[in-house]
C-alpha positions in Angstrom: 37.9 17.2 -8.1 34.6 17.5 -6.4 32.9 20.8 -6.1 32.9 22.0 -2.5 29.6 23.8 -2.9 27.9 20.8 -4.4 29.3 18.6 -1.6 27.9 21.0 1.0 24.5 21.1 -0.7 24.3 17.3 -0.8 25.4 17.1 2.9 22.8 19.8 3.8 20.0 17.9 2.0 20.8 14.7 3.8 21.0 16.5 7.1 17.5 18.0 6.5 15.9 14.8 5.4 17.7 12.5 7.8 18.7 14.6 10.8 19.7 11.6 12.9 22.4 10.7 10.4 24.1 14.1 10.5 27.7 13.8 11.8 28.3 16.0 14.9 31.7 17.2 13.6 30.3 18.2 10.3 27.4 20.0 11.9 29.8 22.0 14.1 32.0 22.9 11.2 29.1 24.0 8.9 27.1 26.0 11.4 29.6 28.0 13.4 27.9 30.7 15.6 28.7 32.5 18.8 25.1 32.4 19.9 24.0 28.9 18.9 25.6 25.5 18.8 26.0 23.9 15.4 23.3 21.4 16.1 20.9 24.2 17.3 21.6 26.1 14.1 20.9 23.1 11.9 17.7 22.4 13.9 16.3 25.8 12.7 16.7 24.7 9.0 15.4 21.2 9.8 12.2 22.6 11.3 11.7 25.1 8.5 12.2 22.4 5.9 9.7 20.1 7.5 7.2 23.0 8.0 7.6 24.1 4.4 7.1 20.6 3.0 4.1 19.9 5.3 2.4 23.2 4.3 2.8 22.4 0.6 1.4 18.9 1.1 -1.6 20.3 2.9 -2.2 22.6 0.0 -1.9 19.7 -2.5 -4.1 17.3 -0.5 -6.6 19.4 1.5 -9.4 16.8 1.6 -7.0 14.1 2.8 -5.7 16.4 5.4 -9.2 17.0 6.6 -10.1 13.3 6.6 -7.0 12.3 8.6 -6.7 15.3 10.8 -3.7 17.6 10.6 -1.6 15.8 13.2 -1.9 12.3 11.6 -1.6 13.8 8.1 1.6 15.6 9.1 3.0 12.3 10.5 2.3 10.6 7.2 4.1 13.5 5.4 7.1 13.2 7.6 7.4 9.4 6.9 6.9 10.1 3.2 9.7 12.6 3.0 12.0 10.3 4.8 11.1 7.4 2.6 10.9 9.3 -0.7 12.9 12.6 -0.4 12.0 15.2 -3.1 13.6 14.5 -6.4 12.8 17.7 -8.2 13.8 21.4 -7.9 10.1 22.3 -7.9 7.5 21.6 -5.2 5.0 20.9 -7.9 6.2 17.2 -8.0 6.3 16.9 -4.2 3.1 14.9 -3.9 3.6 12.8 -7.1 4.5 9.6 -5.2 2.4 10.2 -2.1 -0.6 8.0 -3.1 1.7 5.1 -4.0 3.5 5.6 -0.7 0.3 5.4 1.2 -0.6 2.2 -0.6 2.8 0.6 -0.2 3.1 1.5 3.5 -0.4 0.4 4.6 -0.1 -2.1 7.5 -2.6 -4.5 5.9 -0.9 -4.5 2.4 -0.2 -8.3 2.6 -3.7 -9.2 3.7 -6.4 -10.5 1.2 -8.3 -7.8 -0.5 -11.5 -8.7 1.4 -9.7 -8.4 4.8 -8.2 -4.9 4.2 -9.3 -1.8 6.1 -11.8 0.1 4.0 -10.9 3.4 5.4 -7.3 3.0 4.1 -8.7 2.2 0.7 -10.6 5.5 0.9 -7.6 7.5 1.9 -5.5 6.0 -0.9 -8.2 6.7 -3.5 -8.7 10.2 -2.1 -5.0 10.9 -2.4 -5.0 9.7 -6.0 -8.0 11.9 -6.9 -6.5 15.0 -5.3 -3.2 14.4 -7.1 -5.1 14.2 -10.4 -7.0 17.4 -9.6 -3.7 19.2 -8.7 -2.0 18.2 -11.9 -4.9 19.5 -14.0 -4.0 23.1 -13.0 -0.8 23.2 -15.0 -1.4 20.5 -17.6 -1.3 21.5 -21.3 -4.8 22.5 -22.3 -6.8 23.7 -25.2 -7.3 27.3 -24.0 -7.2 29.8 -26.9 -7.9 27.1 -29.5 -11.2 25.9 -31.0 -13.2 22.9 -29.7 -15.2 20.4 -31.6 -18.8 21.4 -32.4 -22.0 19.5 -33.0 -21.3 19.4 -36.8 -17.9 17.7 -36.3 -18.1 14.2 -37.6 -17.5 11.4 -35.0 -14.4 10.2 -36.8 -12.7 13.5 -36.1 -13.5 13.7 -32.4 -10.6 13.5 -30.0 -10.4 14.1 -26.3 -8.9 17.4 -25.5 -5.4 17.4 -23.9 -6.5 18.5 -20.4 -8.8 15.6 -19.7 -8.7 12.6 -17.4 -11.0 9.8 -16.5 -10.7 7.6 -13.4 -12.4 4.9 -11.4 -12.4 4.8 -7.6 -13.8 2.6 -4.9 -15.6 5.5 -3.1 -17.2 8.8 -4.1 -13.9 10.7 -3.5 -15.0 13.5 -5.8 -18.1 14.2 -3.7 -16.1 14.1 -0.5 -13.4 16.4 -2.0 -15.9 19.0 -3.1 -17.8 18.9 0.2 -14.5 19.7 2.1 -13.6 22.4 -0.4 -17.0 24.0 0.0 -16.7 23.7 3.8 -19.8 21.4 4.0 -20.2 18.4 6.3 -18.2 15.5 4.9 -18.4 12.0 6.3 -16.5 9.0 5.0 -18.7 7.7 2.2 -19.7 4.0 1.8 -17.7 1.8 -0.5 -19.1 1.7 -4.1 -17.6 2.1 -7.5 -17.4 5.7 -8.6 -16.5 7.0 -12.0 -15.4 10.5 -12.8 -14.0 12.7 -15.6 -12.0 15.9 -15.1 -11.8 18.5 -17.8 -10.3 22.0 -17.9 -11.7 24.7 -20.1 -10.9 28.5 -19.7 -8.5 27.5 -16.9 -11.4 26.1 -14.8 -11.3 22.4 -13.9 -14.7 20.7 -13.8 -15.5 17.3 -12.2 -18.1 15.3 -14.1 -19.6 12.2 -12.5 -20.0 9.3 -14.9 -22.0 6.1 -15.2 -20.0 2.9 -15.9 -20.8 2.8 -19.6 -19.7 6.5 -20.0 -16.5 5.7 -18.1 -15.7 2.8 -20.3 -16.3 4.8 -23.5 -14.2 7.8 -22.4 -11.5 5.5 -21.0 -11.3 3.7 -24.4 -11.0 7.1 -26.2 -8.3 8.1 -23.7 -6.5 4.9 -24.6 -6.4 6.0 -28.3 -9.6 4.6 -29.7 -11.9 6.6 -32.0 -15.6 7.0 -31.3 -16.8 4.0 -33.4 -14.3 1.5 -31.8 -15.0 2.9 -28.3 -18.8 2.4 -28.8 -18.2 -1.2 -29.8 -15.9 -1.7 -26.8 -18.7 -0.5 -24.5 -21.2 -2.8 -26.1 -18.9 -5.8 -25.6 -18.0 -5.0 -22.0 -21.6 -4.2 -21.0 -23.2 -7.0 -23.1 -25.4 -4.5 -24.9 -26.3 -4.5 -28.6 -24.0 -2.1 -30.4 -26.9 -0.4 -32.2 -28.4 0.4 -28.8 -25.1 2.0 -27.7 -24.8 4.0 -30.9 -28.4 5.4 -30.5 -27.7 6.3 -26.8 -24.5 8.1 -27.9 -26.0 10.7 -30.2 -29.7 10.6 -30.9 -31.2 12.7 -28.1 -30.7 16.4 -27.4 -29.3 15.5 -24.0 -27.1 12.6 -25.3 -23.6 12.2 -24.0 -22.3 13.5 -27.3 -24.2 16.7 -27.1 -23.5 17.2 -23.4 -19.8 16.5 -23.7 -19.3 18.8 -26.7 -20.8 21.6 -24.7 -18.5 20.8 -21.8 -15.4 21.0 -24.0 -14.4 17.3 -23.9 -13.6 17.1 -27.6 -11.3 18.7 -30.1 -10.4 17.8 -33.7 -7.0 16.7 -35.0 -4.7 19.5 -36.3 -5.3 20.1 -40.1 -2.0 18.4 -40.9 -3.1 15.1 -39.3 -6.8 15.2 -39.9 -6.5 13.2 -43.1 -4.9 10.3 -41.1 -8.0 9.9 -38.9 
């Protein structure tokens, strides 16, 4: 026997997400009031639901909302919620599928890459970056535990848990920070942009990267140790591996020294350190 409460909750969810599908008889039976019709009563909940979802999405994607304008952004959110209704009890996951939705629903998705609208590429990349920034707030981190130091051997260096590295087609990080700081922000020109995000002491930092640095950190994020990651950079950039090794650690302002100060690296737990 089905649970009447569960059935009502499922019906209510469908009526909120897909108002045009709600059966008139069911509406009248569920929202009985002497002052409002059933449909008017349901409309209150429908408007509140959409407003709540839209407000949360604006908070999760503030730079994208700025770039599109609130009206157009809200239209995209309404389409997103109809196409991909929330799957979780928490609004934290609300925007998880939004960048993919923007990519899949773009009107030029079947066109050759060179014929696609660049501004749409920018919006998709900006949404991906903002989702990454948002997830860093609650991701497991290294707060309260020690970080690697300059004396830590390379073979014990591991990226800390609250770390991400990404590549974009535009300087979306620069645009995002300009919007957040209420500075003028114009759509940037298309060019490859590499960035790392790291959280220490509950503060997330955005670190611009060069291509070689991105390749190195991406290799480490994929599970490589320092030595293998340096060799991977040398192969991909067609550089002598000894040159890459020297650049990694010999100078006081080397990537190794800088990233240690920024809290990029930790060491394996004592129980696993001997396996490194």
